[in-house]
DOTOR-489552 format. One record per residue: residue number from 0; residue in three letters; x, y, z of N, C-alpha, C in turn. Coordinates in steps of 0.05 Angstrom, whole numbers, plus 32768, in hexadecimal, padded with zeros to 4 digits. Each point is the difference from the previous one (the first is absolute). Layout:
BEGIN
NUM  ALA  X  Y  Z  X  Y  Z  X  Y  Z
...
END
This chain:
BEGIN
0  LEU  826F  9041  83E9  801A  7FF6  800B  8007  8010  8019
1  GLY  8008  7FF0  8015  8008  800D  8019  801D  8009  7FFE
2  VAL  8007  8011  8012  801B  800A  8001  8011  7FEC  8011
3  PHE  8016  7FF7  7FF4  8012  7FED  800E  8011  8010  8013
4  LYS  7FFF  7FF8  801A  8010  800E  8014  8019  7FEF  8006
5  LYS  8018  800D  7FFE  8018  7FF1  8005  8002  7FF7  801D
6  SER  800A  7FE8  8004  8001  7FF5  801B  801A  8008  800E
7  THR  8013  800C  7FF1  8019  8009  800C  8007  801B  7FF5
8  VAL  8011  800E  800E  800B  801A  7FF7  801E  7FFD  7FFF
9  SER  800C  8009  7FEA  801D  7FFD  7FFD  800E  8019  800A
10  VAL  8015  7FFD  8010  800F  8016  800B  801E  7FFB  7FFB
11  ASN  800E  8014  7FF6  801D  7FFD  7FFE  800D  8006  801A
12  VAL  8014  7FF0  8008  800D  8004  8019  801E  8006  7FFC
13  GLU  8009  8015  800C  801C  8008  7FFE  800C  8002  801C
14  ILE  801A  7FFA  8003  800E  8003  8019  8013  8018  7FFE
15  ASP  7FFE  8013  8012  8011  8017  8000  8016  7FFC  8014
16  TYR  8019  7FFB  7FF7  8016  7FFB  8012  8010  8019  8007
17  GLY  7FF6  8017  7FF6  800E  8019  8006  8012  8008  7FE9
18  ASP  8013  7FEE  7FF9  8012  8006  7FEA  7FF6  7FF6  7FE6
19  ARG  7FEC  7FEF  8001  7FF4  7FF6  7FE7  7FE3  7FF7  8006
20  VAL  7FF0  7FFF  7FEB  7FE5  7FF5  8002  7FFE  7FE9  7FEC
21  GLU  7FF6  7FE9  800A  7FFE  7FE8  7FEF  7FE2  7FF9  7FFD
22  ARG  7FF9  7FF9  7FE8  7FE6  7FF5  7FFB  8001  7FE2  8006
23  HIS  7FF1  7FF7  8013  8002  7FE4  8009  7FEC  7FEE  7FF3
24  TYR  7FE7  8008  8001  7FEC  7FEE  7FF4  7FE5  800F  7FFE
25  SER  7FEE  7FF4  7FF1  7FE5  800A  8000  7FF0  7FEF  8014
26  LEU  7FF0  800E  800F  7FF1  7FF3  8015  7FE2  7FFF  7FF9
27  LEU  7FF4  7FE9  8002  7FE4  7FFD  7FFB  7FF1  8000  801B
28  LEU  7FF0  8014  8006  7FF1  8000  8019  7FE5  7FF4  7FFB
29  PRO  7FFA  7FE9  800D  7FE6  7FF4  7FFD  7FEA  8012  800A
30  ARG  7FEA  8002  7FF1  7FE9  8010  8008  7FEC  7FEF  8010
31  ASN  8000  7FE6  7FFB  7FEB  7FF0  800C  8008  7FED  8016
32  ALA  801A  7FFC  8004  800A  7FEF  8016  7FFB  800F  801A
33  SER  7FF8  7FF1  8015  7FFA  800D  8019  801A  800B  800C
34  VAL  8015  7FEF  8001  801A  8009  8008  8015  7FF5  7FEE
35  ALA  8011  8011  7FF4  8013  7FF6  7FED  8019  7FF6  800E
36  THR  8011  7FF2  7FF1  8019  7FF6  800B  8011  8017  8009
37  ALA  800E  7FFD  8017  8012  8014  800A  8016  8005  7FEC
38  LEU  8006  801A  7FFB  8014  8006  7FEB  8019  800D  800A
39  MET  7FFE  8016  800D  8018  800D  8009  7FFC  800E  801C
40  TYR  8013  800A  801F  7FFB  800E  8019  8002  801F  7FFC
41  VAL  7FF0  800E  800D  8000  801D  7FFC  7FFF  8010  801B
42  ALA  800D  8016  8001  7FFF  8011  8018  7FF6  801B  7FF9
43  ASN  7FED  800A  800F  7FF7  801C  7FFD  7FF7  8007  7FE4
44  VAL  7FED  7FF1  7FF6  7FF7  8003  7FE5  7FE8  8013  7FFE
45  ARG  8001  8011  7FEC  7FE8  8010  7FFA  7FFB  7FFE  7FE2
46  LEU  7FE8  7FF9  7FF9  7FF9  7FFE  7FE4  7FE3  800A  7FFD
47  GLU  7FFC  8016  7FF2  7FE6  800C  7FFE  7FED  7FF0  7FEF
48  SER  8008  7FFC  7FE7  7FEE  7FF1  7FEE  8011  7FF6  7FE9
49  PHE  7FFD  7FE7  7FF8  8010  7FF5  7FEA  7FF2  7FE9  7FF3
50  SER  7FF9  8003  7FE7  7FF6  7FEB  7FEF  7FEB  7FEE  800E
51  GLY  7FEC  800C  800B  7FEC  7FF1  800E  8006  7FFA  801D
52  ILE  8019  8005  8008  8008  7FFC  801C  7FF7  801A  800F
53  THR  7FF0  7FFD  8014  7FF4  8018  800C  800D  8007  801B
54  SER  800E  7FEE  800C  800B  8006  801B  8017  7FEE  8007
55  ILE  800F  800A  8014  8015  7FF0  800D  7FF7  7FFB  801D
56  VAL  8002  7FE7  8008  7FFB  7FF9  801C  801A  7FF8  800D
57  GLU  8006  800C  8016  801A  7FFA  800D  7FFB  7FF2  801B
58  ILE  8010  7FEC  8006  7FFF  7FF4  801B  801D  7FFD  8009
59  ASN  8003  7FFE  801B  801B  7FFD  800B  8000  7FE4  800D
60  ASP  8012  7FEE  7FF6  7FFF  7FE5  800B  8010  7FFD  801A
61  VAL  8001  7FE8  800A  800C  7FFC  801B  801E  8006  8001
62  ARG  800D  8000  7FE9  801D  8006  7FFF  8005  801E  7FFD
63  GLY  7FEA  8010  7FFF  8003  801C  7FFB  8004  8007  7FE3
64  CYS  7FFA  7FED  7FEE  8004  8005  7FE4  7FE5  800A  7FF4
65  TRP  8002  8013  7FEE  7FE8  8009  7FF2  7FF8  7FED  7FEA
66  LYS  7FE7  7FFB  7FFD  7FF5  7FF2  7FE9  7FEC  8012  7FF3
67  ALA  7FFE  7FFF  7FE6  7FED  8010  7FF2  7FF0  7FEF  7FEC
68  PHE  7FE7  8007  7FFC  7FF0  7FF2  7FED  7FF3  8014  7FED
69  LEU  8002  7FFB  7FE6  7FF2  8010  7FED  7FE3  7FF6  8000
70  VAL  7FED  8011  8001  7FE4  7FF8  8001  7FF1  800E  7FE9
71  ASP  7FF2  7FF0  7FF0  7FF1  800D  7FEA  7FE3  8006  8008
72  ASN  7FF1  800A  7FEC  7FE6  800A  8007  7FEB  7FEA  8005
73  LEU  8009  7FE7  7FFD  7FEE  7FE9  8006  8008  7FF4  801B
74  GLY  8014  800B  800D  8009  7FF6  801A  8015  7FEA  7FFE
75  ASN  8008  7FF9  7FE7  8015  7FED  7FFD  801B  800C  8009
76  SER  8011  7FEF  800B  801A  800B  800A  8017  7FEF  7FF6
77  ILE  8017  800E  7FFF  8019  7FF2  7FF9  8016  800B  8011
78  GLU  8010  7FEE  800C  8015  8009  8012  8018  800A  7FF1
79  VAL  800C  8015  800A  8018  800C  7FF4  8016  7FFD  8014
80  ILE  8017  7FF4  7FF8  8015  7FF9  8012  801B  8009  7FF8
81  ASP  8012  8005  8013  801D  8003  7FFB  8008  8019  7FF2
82  VAL  7FF1  8015  8002  8009  801A  7FF7  7FF8  8014  8015
83  SER  800B  8018  8000  7FFA  8012  8016  7FEC  8016  7FF7
84  SER  7FFC  8003  7FE7  7FEC  8013  7FF8  7FF6  7FFA  7FE3
85  VAL  7FE8  8009  7FFB  7FF5  7FFC  7FE5  7FF6  801B  7FF7
86  VAL  8008  8008  7FE8  7FF7  8019  7FF4  7FF4  7FFB  7FE5
87  VAL  7FED  8010  7FF8  7FF4  7FFE  7FE6  8011  8011  7FEC
88  LYS  800C  7FF3  7FEC  8010  800E  7FED  7FEE  800C  7FE9
89  ASP  7FEF  7FEF  7FF6  7FEC  8009  7FEC  7FE8  7FED  8001
90  ASN  7FF0  8000  7FEC  7FE8  7FF0  8001  8004  7FE2  7FFB
91  SER  8019  7FF9  7FFA  8005  7FE3  7FFA  8018  7FF5  800F
92  THR  800C  8010  8012  8018  7FF7  800D  7FFF  8006  801E
93  ILE  8007  7FED  8010  8005  8005  801C  801E  7FFD  8005
94  VAL  800C  8013  800E  801C  7FFE  8007  8003  7FF8  801D
95  PHE  800E  7FEA  8005  8006  7FF8  801B  801B  800C  8008
96  ARG  8002  8011  8014  801A  800B  8008  800A  7FEF  8017
97  ARG  8016  7FF2  7FFB  800B  7FEE  8013  8014  800F  8012
98  VAL  7FFB  8000  801A  8011  800E  8013  8005  7FED  8018
99  GLY  8019  7FFC  8007  8006  7FF0  8017  7FFF  7FE2  7FFA
100  GLU  8001  7FF0  8015  8001  7FE4  7FFE  7FE5  7FF2  8002
101  ARG  7FFF  7FE8  7FF8  7FE8  7FF0  8003  7FF9  7FFC  801D
102  CYS  7FE8  8003  8007  7FF8  7FFF  801C  8002  7FE3  800B
END
């Protein structure tokens, strides 16, 4: 019997509003899709390693807005939108710290 490899990885997402932290949803990151559906905007993101996600790729668009993509070890990417920073809370949760207005 071969080992079944999951096609997605589940991540808990929380929003840190400063005065409170809310658990918003669980996020399934596709492992096999070439580019996943855009999810949320990000500015100045740094993420070392998280649940198979190996890097953050940042680009600056024509409006001067930062966009970030989570990239896993297979080169699959998923866009992260509408938050200003991403931090790793533990091995199963990403916290999005929302600062400022939507770009």
